[in-house]
N, C-alpha and C positions, 0 to 999 in steps of 0.2 A: 559508665563513665562514673568515676570515682569526683566528689564532689572539687570543686576547684582546676581540676583536668581539664582544658580545653585546646581543642588545636587551633595552631594557626591559620587565621580567618584566609590568608593566602593559600593555604592547603586548599580550601573548599571552590577557593577561583580555582586552581591549580584542577582538581578533580572535573569541575564545570566544563574546563576548556579540554582536557584528556575528554569527556562525555562526546565533546561537537568534534572532536578528529576521528576518534571511532565510529562515528555518526556520518562523517566524508567519508571515509573507508570505506564501510560498508555500503555507500549511496556508489562510489566508485567502481568495485568490485561488482558489487549487484547490475551496473549498466555495461561494464565489461562484460560481464557472461550472456546479458541479454544481447548485447553486441556482437560478440563471438557466435553466440544460437542463431540467428536472423542473417550476420552475413554467412555463415559455413550452410545453414539451406542455400541461402541465395546462392552461392557458389556451386551448390548439389544441381539446384533446378535448372541452371544456366547452363552447367552442365549435360544435363540428360535431355532438356531441350532441345539443347544445340545438333545433340545426337539424333532426336526423335524426326527434328524438320530434316535433317540432312538424308537419314533415312527413308524419309516418306520423301522428300524430293528427289532423291535419287530412284525411287523405288518407279514415281511417275516417268520419271526421264527414261530410266531402263524401258520401260512398259510402250513410249511413245514413238522411239529411237527404234524398237524390233516392227511397230506396224509399220514405219517410215520404210526399213530395210526390206520389210516383207512385201510393200508395194515397188521396191526398185529392180531387188534381186531376178526375179525373172525377165525382166528387159534385159536385164547385165546380160544373163547366159542364153539368150537369144542371140544377142551382138556381138558376143563371143563364139557363141556356134555350141554352146554344151547345150542348146536347146533348139527342138525343130525348127524350120523357119517359116513352119504352118500353125504354128502354136505361138501368139503373140502373147500370150500369158493376159493378165490384169490390163484393159484398158487407160489410155494418159485420162487426164482431166480428174474430173471430182466425181470418188467411187464411195459412197454409203457406208458397203458391206465392208470396208477396208480400212476401219477405223477414221472414217470422212476424212478423209486423206487427198490431197492434188497430186498428180503427177504431170508433169511439165518434161521438154526436152527440146535440150539447145546445140548448135555446132559451136563449132571453137571459137567464134566471133561474139558469140552469144544472142544470134536469133533463133527463134522460134523454128524447129523441125517440123514435121509430118512422117512417124516411123511406122505410126501403125493405119489405120482407116477411120478413124474418126479426126472429126474438125479440130484444128489446132486452138485452145484456146490460154489464153494468157493472161493470171492476173496483173493486175496495176501494180508497176513497181518489179515486175519479172523480166530477166532473171536476176539474181541478187549476185550482181558482178565482185562483191568483195569474196562471194563464197566461192562464186569460178574459180576467182584466182588463187585461192587457200586451196582448191582441190586439183588445180592445171599441178600447183608447185608440191603438194604432199605424196610422199611415196605412195603411200597404198590408192592415191586418188579419189581420197574421201575425206567430207567436212559435215561438220555438225555444228550448227550454231541456233541460236534463239536469234529472230526477229521480229521486226512489225509490217503485216501488209495488211494495207487499204484495199477493200473489198465492197465496191454500192459505198460508196461514200463513208464506211466505217473502218476503221483502222483495229485491229485484232492483233494479241498476243500470237508468234506462233513457231513451230520448231522447223528447220530446214535441213535437211539432207541432199548432200550434193556429189553425185558419182559418177567421176571420172570415167569412160570407156572410151574404146577402140572399136569399131565396126570392123568385123571380120573380113567382107566383103570387099569392100572400097578404102580398107583404111584411116577412113577420114576418124577424128574424135569427136565424141559427144559429149553432152553432160547430160546427166538425171537429173533432175531436181524432184523429190519427193516434201510436199507443204502438209502441216496438220496442226492446227486450231488447237494453241495453250489455255484458252479461257477458263476452260473446266479447270486446269490442271493449277493455272493461276490463282483462281479463287479455293479452290480446295487448300492449297499451301497457306493463304493470306488469312482462310479462317479457323488453318490450325494455328498459325502465327498468334492470331489474337487470344483463343482457347488458351495458349501456352503463356501469354503476358497475362492473363487475367485470371488463369489460376494459379500463375506464380507469384501475382499480386498477395492473391488470397493467401495463399501457403505463406508467404515470408511473413503476412502481419501477424496470419494464428503463431507462425514461430516464434516470434518477438513477445509474443500474449503469453504462449506457455513457458517460453524461456525464462520472461519475468517470475511467471508463478512458480518455477521450479527454482530460478535464484533465490527468489525469496526461502524456500524452504532451504536450498541448500546452505546459505548463510546463518540458518537459523543456531549452528553447533559454535562458528564461529562468533555470532554476537553472545552467547553464553557465555563461550570460551572469556570473549572480553570481558563482559559482566565481572565473569568469577574473576579475573586478572584484576580490574579497577575494586572488587570486596575485596580481597587478599592486601590489596595494595595500600587500601584506607584502614582494615582493620590494623595493618601493622604498624601505622603512622599513629591508629588512637590508643595499639596495644603500648608503643613507645613512650607515646604523649602518659599515658597512665601509670606504667612503668615507672617512670620518672617521678610523676606526682607520689607517688605510695612510697618509692624508694627514699623520697624527700624527706618527710617528717622522719622515721627512724633516725634516720642518718645525721636529722638536726640533732636530736634528742642524744644521740651519743657522742657526736661533736660538743656540744653542751656540756657534758656529762664531762669528759675529759679534758676540757678545758680546766672546767672544776675542779677537777682531781690537779691538774696543774697547779692554777693558783695555790691550792692547799698541802703543795708535798709534804711540808713538813708534820701535817696532822697523821694520828694513828689511823690505822687500816678503820679501825671501827666508827671512826667518823666519820668517814662516807661511805657506808653502807649502801644508804639512799641512791648516792651518785652510779654504784656498781651496781644496785638490783633494777636503776634505769636502763644500764647498757644491758646485763642479761636480759630482762624482759623484749628492749629494741632487738638486738639480735635473734631472740627465739623469733621476732615476729620478724624480722627480716629471712630467718633460714628457711619460714613457713612459705613465705613471701617467693622467694627464688625457687623454693621446689617446685610450687604453683604454676609458675611463670615457667621453669624449663618442661616441665608435664604439659603445659597448652602448646607451647611452643612446639614438641616434639608431636602432640598431637594433631597442630595446622599442618605441619611437614607432613603427616601418615608416615610416623616412624616408628609409631608406638604399637606393638604386636600383642594380640590378647592371648594369653596361655588359657583354653578353655577348657574343662570339664563337666564332667556330669557331677549334681550336689542338689542339695536341699535349702531353698533360699531362706527359711526359716533356722538352721543353723547357724549359716553366715550371718542371718540378720541379730542373733541371741548371741553372736560372739560380740560382734562390733558396738553393740550397745551394752555390752559387759561392758566394756572397755571406759564408758565413759560414766561408772558409776560412783567413783570419788572427785570425780569434776562435778558432775550433777550435784552431790552430795556439798559440796563447800558452796554450790549456789546456792542449796538451800532446795534443790529441785528433785522431784522422784522422776526416776525412768523407769516403763512398766512395760514388758515385755511379751506379747500375745502370740507366739507363732504356731503355724500348722506346716505339715508337712508339703512341701511346694518344690519339684522335681523342678530344676532348668539346666541349662547348658551354658555355662560363662567363666569368665574369670573371678577366680575368688577372690583374690589379691583386690583388683578393681570392685567389686562389687560390695568386700567390707568399706573400701573407701569411699562406697558411697555412700552406705547406710551411716560411718560415723559422721560424715559431711550433713546430712541431714538431722541428724541426733544432734551432733552439737550447735546446728543452725538454731534446732529447736530449744535445745536448753538455754540458748543464749537469749531466746527472744521469753521464756519463762517468767514470770515473776515467782519471788522467795514463796516458797510452800506450795509453787505449782507443780502439776504432773505433765510428762511425756510421752505417750504411748505409742510403743511401736508393733504393730499389725502386719501378720502375714497371712496372705490367703489364697489358696488354691481357686483360681477365677475360671476354669475350664481350661480355654485355650492360650491363658495367662494365669500368671504369678505375679501377684499385685503384694507390695507392701507400702505402707501408710504408714506416716509418722506425722501427727497432732502435737499441737503446746495449748498451752492456757495463755496466750499471749495477749496482744494488742490486734493480731491480726495483719493481713495486707491491704493496701488501701487501695481501692479500685484502679485508682491512674498510675500503681504502682504495680500492677499483675503483669504488663507485655514484659519490664522489665527486670523482674525478678532473675530470672535466668543470664541476664547480661555480666560480661564480663567486668570489674570494677566498678559494678553498682554497687549502691549501699542506700537505703532508703532515709530518707529525712529524719532523725532521732535515732538511729541503728545503734545497738548496743557497740561500743568501740571492742578492738583489737584482730577485728577480721581484715579479710584481706579483701574482702568483694569477689572472688575468684570460686569459691568451692561450691557455690549452685550452678557457678559456670562448668567446671569440672564434673560434677556431677549430671549434668544433661549429657555431656561427651559420652560420659560410661554408659548411662539410657543410652542414647543413640549407636554407638558403637555396638552393643547387645539387642539392636533390632527393637527397641521398646518404647515406652513414651514416658515425659513427666508431666506432672502437671500440681496445682497449688491453686487452694479453695479456701475461704473462709467456713468455720464450721458454723452452727447457726449457734450452740450453746457458748460461742467464743473462742479466738483462737484460730491457728492457721492449719490446714493441712496437706502435704506432699504427698500423691501417691503416684506411686512407680507402677509400669506394666510390663512384664517384661515374657516374652514369648515362653510357655509351656514347653519341659523335654518332651519330643514323642518318640517312645521306642522304638516304636515301627512295628509293621505287620508279623515280624515275627516275633517279637515278644510276646510273652505270655499275658492273657488280660490281667490286668490287676498288681502285676509285677513292677515293681520300683526296681531299675538298676542300681546297684551301687549297694553298698551296707547299710542296714536301715537303721534312722537315724535314734539319738538314745531321748529316751522321754523326758517332756519335760512337762511344767505346768501349765496352765492357760493364762495364768496372769502372774508370771514370775519378774519383779521387780529386779532393775540389771545391779 
């Protein structure tokens, strides 16, 4: 940043507030993603668990009812005449081979009757009158329900099937009740329910944990986007502050020169040469500054397109450095160009601008009688260009800021805009290269640029350089 250009402290407070708001936004979005992950998993597990439990319960109930029907149906067939009278079928009472079921017979009044040869055995609480009433009124004459039965002082869950049947011989109505213990079924369903609950809790916790991890990863692009926007806004504010500062000085000089001319309108033009020269110098400075500002603004918006072609970087450097011959001579500085063929693919206009910026910077920092050297070398995968001067060099504390916009080191020569090296770095970045600065042991600074060398590809003849052969040049040619 140029000296004297400062952002309002309120801008720093606004940026801190924006960072805090962005952090809160990220946290809210993260927790929402985690919540959606966990809740969605929970809903899916509840649906699947309920379906699994219902299927298991239905399967067990169906198997139990089938065993009860198998115990009742033979007697229904005998009483209705579809089975011979001498075939009584399964006996009444408890029968281990028939699914551990009990079979009882009652008349229409609910009193136990003996239809077979076995002695009538009735458990406590039998018959179940509510089941008898339901079977009596049902169109099918059948009722199936779950009941609690007490036997030997122990109450256990059971499934009860009641079947109404009319005896074909005497026309009387009888009720057959088959009973089966459900203790094992209930225990199985309870174990299944506990397994589903514990497993569901574990899966939901894992879903929350995995959701938190993936939410953090998914939010990385958002964080980067917010950070990029924040940096862009900060650079925009800095750009506006720096530009206003840089424009203020030449405009002040022009205004004061114009006021001087207005106060001395009666003087001849020859007497106001100094004021006119000041106006001309500041207009030139303003023109260069505005051009640089427009280029950086277009580069930030991504609207600057490169027109690339295959070229020799040595030719570009020789031509660009040569344009500074007279300006360097006027400052008492000699520009020496030592190029070697180095084929690259890039924008010749931008690369020429790059060399001119580096040479102009070196000339400005070189003392009278000094020398600026421009070297171009083929460094294998890179084409390197190095511009060195014999000036005071760069202070260590200034190294990180050399390529910052509007930054000028204390004691830097006047006349610059503070944008040249920033533009140079932009040109190098757009060409996929890198740029750096270092102090030379013998004194002065050296700027080194490395650009990707042109690869002709496997189809090109070995050792053949595409394009026209570069014109011969001396290895130590002054610009």
